C-alpha positions as CSV (number, residue, x, y, z in Angstrom):
1,M,205.7,-277.8,-31.9
2,T,204.4,-280.2,-29.2
3,K,200.6,-281.6,-30.2
4,P,198.1,-281.2,-27.2
5,S,197.4,-284.4,-25.6
6,I,193.7,-285.6,-26.8
7,A,191.5,-288.2,-24.4
8,M,188.6,-290.1,-26.2
9,A,185.5,-292.1,-24.9
10,A,182.6,-293.1,-26.1
11,D,179.8,-295.8,-25.7
12,H,178.7,-298.5,-27.3
13,A,177.0,-296.7,-30.6
14,G,179.5,-294.6,-30.9
15,V,183.3,-297.4,-30.7
16,T,183.5,-297.6,-33.7
17,L,183.7,-294.0,-34.9
18,K,186.4,-292.8,-31.4
19,N,188.5,-295.7,-33.0
20,M,188.8,-294.6,-36.4
21,L,189.6,-291.0,-35.4
22,A,191.9,-292.2,-32.4
23,D,193.7,-293.8,-35.4
24,H,193.3,-290.9,-37.5
25,L,195.2,-288.9,-35.0
26,R,197.6,-291.0,-34.3
27,H,199.2,-291.3,-36.9
28,A,198.5,-286.9,-37.5
29,G,201.3,-287.6,-34.1
30,Y,199.2,-286.2,-31.2
31,P,199.3,-288.6,-28.2
32,V,195.7,-290.5,-26.7
33,E,194.6,-292.1,-24.4
34,D,191.6,-293.2,-25.0
35,L,189.4,-294.1,-21.9
36,G,186.9,-296.8,-23.8
37,T,184.4,-297.9,-24.2
38,H,186.8,-300.8,-26.3
39,D,183.7,-302.8,-27.8
40,G,179.4,-303.0,-29.2
41,E,177.9,-304.3,-25.3
42,S,176.0,-302.1,-24.3
43,V,176.7,-299.5,-22.4
44,D,176.0,-296.5,-20.1
45,Y,176.6,-292.6,-22.6
46,P,177.0,-290.8,-19.3
47,D,179.3,-292.9,-17.2
48,Y,182.3,-292.2,-20.7
49,G,180.4,-288.3,-20.7
50,R,181.8,-288.5,-17.1
51,A,185.0,-289.6,-17.1
52,L,186.4,-288.0,-20.2
53,A,184.7,-284.3,-18.4
54,D,186.8,-285.5,-16.0
55,H,190.6,-286.5,-17.4
56,V,189.7,-282.5,-18.7
57,A,189.3,-280.8,-15.9
58,T,192.3,-281.9,-14.3
59,G,194.3,-280.9,-16.7
60,K,195.4,-284.6,-17.6
61,A,194.6,-284.0,-20.9
62,Q,194.3,-280.7,-22.7
63,F,190.7,-281.8,-25.2
64,G,188.7,-284.7,-25.7
65,V,187.0,-286.0,-28.5
66,A,183.2,-287.3,-27.0
67,V,181.2,-290.1,-28.6
68,C,177.1,-291.7,-28.2
69,G,174.1,-292.7,-31.4
70,S,173.7,-288.6,-31.2
71,G,175.6,-287.2,-30.1
72,I,174.1,-285.7,-27.6
73,G,173.9,-287.6,-24.4
74,I,177.6,-287.6,-24.2
75,S,177.8,-284.2,-24.5
76,I,175.2,-283.2,-21.6
77,A,177.1,-285.1,-19.5
78,A,180.6,-284.0,-19.8
79,N,179.4,-280.7,-19.1
80,R,177.8,-281.4,-15.7
81,N,181.0,-280.7,-15.2
82,P,182.1,-277.2,-14.6
83,A,185.1,-277.0,-15.9
84,V,184.3,-278.9,-19.7
85,R,183.3,-276.7,-22.4
86,A,181.7,-279.9,-25.2
87,A,180.4,-278.7,-28.1
88,L,177.9,-281.1,-29.9
89,V,178.9,-280.2,-34.2
90,S,178.6,-281.8,-37.4
91,T,180.0,-279.9,-39.5
92,A,184.2,-278.0,-39.4
93,E,182.4,-274.9,-39.7
94,A,180.6,-275.1,-36.0
95,A,183.9,-276.7,-34.8
96,E,185.8,-274.2,-35.6
97,L,183.9,-271.9,-33.8
98,A,182.8,-273.8,-30.7
99,R,187.0,-273.0,-30.3
100,Q,187.0,-270.0,-31.5
101,H,184.2,-268.3,-29.4
102,N,183.6,-270.7,-26.3
103,D,187.0,-272.0,-26.3
104,A,185.2,-275.7,-26.4
105,N,187.7,-277.9,-25.2
106,I,185.7,-281.5,-25.4
107,L,184.4,-281.7,-28.7
108,A,181.0,-284.2,-29.2
109,L,179.6,-286.4,-31.8
110,G,177.0,-288.3,-33.7
111,A,178.1,-291.3,-34.2
112,R,174.7,-292.5,-35.7
113,L,174.3,-288.7,-37.5
114,I,177.8,-288.3,-39.3
115,D,179.5,-289.7,-41.5
116,S,183.7,-290.2,-41.2
117,E,184.4,-288.4,-43.6
118,T,182.4,-285.2,-41.7
119,A,183.4,-286.3,-38.6
120,R,187.4,-286.2,-39.0
121,A,187.5,-282.4,-40.7
122,C,185.6,-281.7,-37.6
123,L,188.6,-283.2,-35.4
124,D,190.9,-281.3,-38.2
125,R,189.3,-277.7,-37.7
126,F,188.7,-278.4,-33.6
127,L,192.5,-278.5,-32.7
128,A,193.5,-276.8,-35.8
129,T,191.1,-273.3,-34.1
130,A,192.2,-271.3,-31.0
131,F,190.7,-269.4,-28.6
132,E,189.8,-265.9,-29.7
133,G,189.4,-264.7,-26.4
134,G,189.1,-260.3,-27.0
135,R,185.0,-260.3,-26.5
136,H,184.0,-264.4,-26.6
137,A,187.0,-264.2,-23.7
138,R,183.6,-262.9,-20.9
139,R,181.3,-264.7,-22.2
140,V,183.1,-267.7,-21.5
141,D,183.7,-266.6,-18.3
142,K,180.5,-266.5,-17.5
143,L,179.5,-270.3,-18.9
144,T,182.5,-271.5,-16.1
145,G,181.0,-268.8,-13.9
146,T,183.7,-266.1,-13.1
147,P,183.6,-262.5,-12.3
């Protein structure tokens, strides 16, 4: 079974966590595209959130991982794209529910608020969970403007 492609983006506060998660994904056999940033020099999270959202929305990647200091700013930036459902999570259960009930296509994490073990667990659960559909599909359709 082919694993889904994952695009990743982070600002300077999230670059270390992003890099660790990218290595984790590659080791597990996922194709990963790193959209930056690549070092700790200060950058603006909206630029990276927007680039990641565009990448996922156009189908260049099936899923995305967004990381900034809190995860809040980059998730807000990504969610400006109507084809994106970026979910900021801090537990594996929340990551599972984001996929299962909300069909989230971008996982957002706060590098200053989550430890690396929990972040890996969130990512693994997010990718292992399918959208449940059913009654949830109607609700997701309302998020995307589909009648």
